FILUMKOL-522086 format. One record per residue (C-alpha): residue number from 1; residue in three letters; chain; x, y, z. Coordinates in steps of 0.001 Angstrom, whole numbers. Layout:
(NUM; 'ALA'; 'A'; (X; Y; Z))
...
REM end
This chain:
(1; 'MET'; 'A'; (99369; 110769; 223477))
(2; 'LEU'; 'A'; (102169; 111169; 226150))
(3; 'ALA'; 'A'; (102079; 109710; 229632))
(4; 'VAL'; 'A'; (103419; 111209; 232087))
(5; 'ALA'; 'A'; (104382; 109687; 235391))
(6; 'ALA'; 'A'; (103742; 111524; 238959))
(7; 'THR'; 'A'; (107005; 112191; 240845))
(8; 'HIS'; 'A'; (107601; 114445; 243979))
(9; 'LYS'; 'A'; (107486; 117958; 243906))
(10; 'GLY'; 'A'; (109501; 120004; 242569))
(11; 'ALA'; 'A'; (111360; 117354; 240058))
(12; 'PRO'; 'A'; (110111; 117036; 236414))
(13; 'PRO'; 'A'; (107814; 114659; 235233))
(14; 'VAL'; 'A'; (109594; 111433; 234165))
(15; 'LYS'; 'A'; (107931; 110771; 230377))
(16; 'LEU'; 'A'; (106982; 106953; 229984))
(17; 'ILE'; 'A'; (106123; 106785; 226343))
(18; 'PRO'; 'A'; (108567; 108695; 224040))
(19; 'LYS'; 'A'; (106632; 111567; 221618))
(20; 'PRO'; 'A'; (106360; 110200; 218292))
(21; 'LYS'; 'A'; (108988; 112072; 215441))
(22; 'PRO'; 'A'; (106858; 113325; 212391))
(23; 'VAL'; 'A'; (107774; 111098; 209867))
(24; 'ALA'; 'A'; (108988; 112483; 206377))
(25; 'LEU'; 'A'; (108360; 110677; 203238))
(26; 'ASP'; 'A'; (111675; 110006; 201416))
(27; 'SER'; 'A'; (111338; 111638; 197732))
(28; 'GLY'; 'A'; (111672; 108126; 196587))
(29; 'VAL'; 'A'; (108233; 107167; 197844))
(30; 'SER'; 'A'; (106793; 110008; 195844))
(31; 'GLN'; 'A'; (108734; 109656; 192660))
(32; 'GLY'; 'A'; (107241; 105871; 192898))
(33; 'ALA'; 'A'; (103895; 107047; 193669))
(34; 'GLU'; 'A'; (104203; 109675; 190596))
(35; 'LEU'; 'A'; (105705; 106954; 188526))
(36; 'ALA'; 'A'; (102740; 104361; 189364))
(37; 'VAL'; 'A'; (99656; 106870; 189135))
(38; 'GLY'; 'A'; (101038; 108271; 185928))
(39; 'ILE'; 'A'; (101353; 105007; 184108))
(40; 'LEU'; 'A'; (97833; 103738; 185449))
(41; 'VAL'; 'A'; (96227; 107152; 183855))
(42; 'PHE'; 'A'; (97588; 106326; 180959))
(43; 'PHE'; 'A'; (96794; 103346; 180666))
(44; 'LEU'; 'A'; (93288; 103988; 181527))
(45; 'ILE'; 'A'; (93278; 106538; 178951))
(46; 'GLY'; 'A'; (94620; 103936; 176533))
(47; 'LEU'; 'A'; (91343; 101108; 177576))
(48; 'GLY'; 'A'; (89001; 104146; 177067))
(49; 'VAL'; 'A'; (90234; 105209; 173392))
(50; 'ASP'; 'A'; (90340; 101238; 172762))
(51; 'THR'; 'A'; (87028; 100931; 173818))
(52; 'TRP'; 'A'; (85732; 103714; 172033))
(53; 'LEU'; 'A'; (87455; 103079; 168864))
(54; 'GLY'; 'A'; (86791; 99188; 169100))
(55; 'THR'; 'A'; (91024; 98873; 168708))
(56; 'THR'; 'A'; (91872; 97132; 171839))
(57; 'PRO'; 'A'; (94785; 96685; 173090))
(58; 'GLY'; 'A'; (96488; 99067; 170472))
(59; 'PHE'; 'A'; (96510; 102482; 172614))
(60; 'MET'; 'A'; (96557; 100735; 176116))
(61; 'ILE'; 'A'; (99832; 99283; 175037))
(62; 'GLY'; 'A'; (100994; 102667; 173020))
(63; 'LEU'; 'A'; (100313; 104962; 175790))
(64; 'THR'; 'A'; (101729; 102688; 178668))
(65; 'ILE'; 'A'; (104812; 102538; 176872))
(66; 'PHE'; 'A'; (104320; 106414; 176642))
(67; 'ALA'; 'A'; (104159; 106870; 180083))
(68; 'VAL'; 'A'; (107024; 104755; 181028))
(69; 'VAL'; 'A'; (109199; 106157; 178760))
(70; 'GLY'; 'A'; (108221; 109846; 179935))
(71; 'ASN'; 'A'; (108275; 109030; 183205))
(72; 'PHE'; 'A'; (112198; 107892; 182902))
(73; 'VAL'; 'A'; (113006; 110372; 181099))
(74; 'ARG'; 'A'; (112020; 112774; 183397))
(75; 'MET'; 'A'; (113618; 111055; 186170))
(76; 'TYR'; 'A'; (116761; 110983; 184520))
(77; 'TYR'; 'A'; (116614; 114905; 184129))
(78; 'SER'; 'A'; (115403; 115294; 187763))
(79; 'TYR'; 'A'; (117971; 113160; 188953))
(80; 'THR'; 'A'; (121015; 114901; 186439))
(81; 'SER'; 'A'; (119920; 118386; 187661))
(82; 'ALA'; 'A'; (120006; 117321; 191405))
(83; 'MET'; 'A'; (123268; 116070; 190958))
(84; 'ARG'; 'A'; (124786; 119112; 188926))
(85; 'HIS'; 'A'; (123322; 121302; 192363))
(86; 'LEU'; 'A'; (124895; 118922; 194710))
(87; 'GLU'; 'A'; (128565; 119176; 192727))
(88; 'GLU'; 'A'; (128160; 122890; 192797))
(89; 'GLU'; 'A'; (127687; 123019; 196103))
(90; 'ARG'; 'A'; (130292; 120662; 197288))
(91; 'ALA'; 'A'; (132986; 122606; 195088))
(92; 'ALA'; 'A'; (131946; 125827; 196396))
(93; 'GLN'; 'A'; (132330; 124570; 200199))
(94; 'ALA'; 'A'; (135680; 123000; 198721))
(95; 'ARG'; 'A'; (136560; 126478; 197956))
(96; 'GLY'; 'A'; (135346; 128129; 200666))
(97; 'ASP'; 'A'; (132241; 129994; 198974))
(98; 'LYS'; 'A'; (129235; 129598; 201076))
REM end
């Protein structure tokens, strides 16, 4: 909510409280959430399989390690692709291309 003070006629209103700017979540926050949720999902799937087969903790450990390795590989390729794209943009700007 924005509070506005009354002023004399013809003058613009004085803003007492600044309007909050929308907060954009950094991509790092979303990547961290994806990492945590992905590992948790694979852990719970492993827990379910271990409970069903009576092999605790084999599948829990195996699927959790699989999720961790898979997420880091995905993050590596995503980072590499983003950096390649930024390098191409920078090279194009240096050449005068747009």
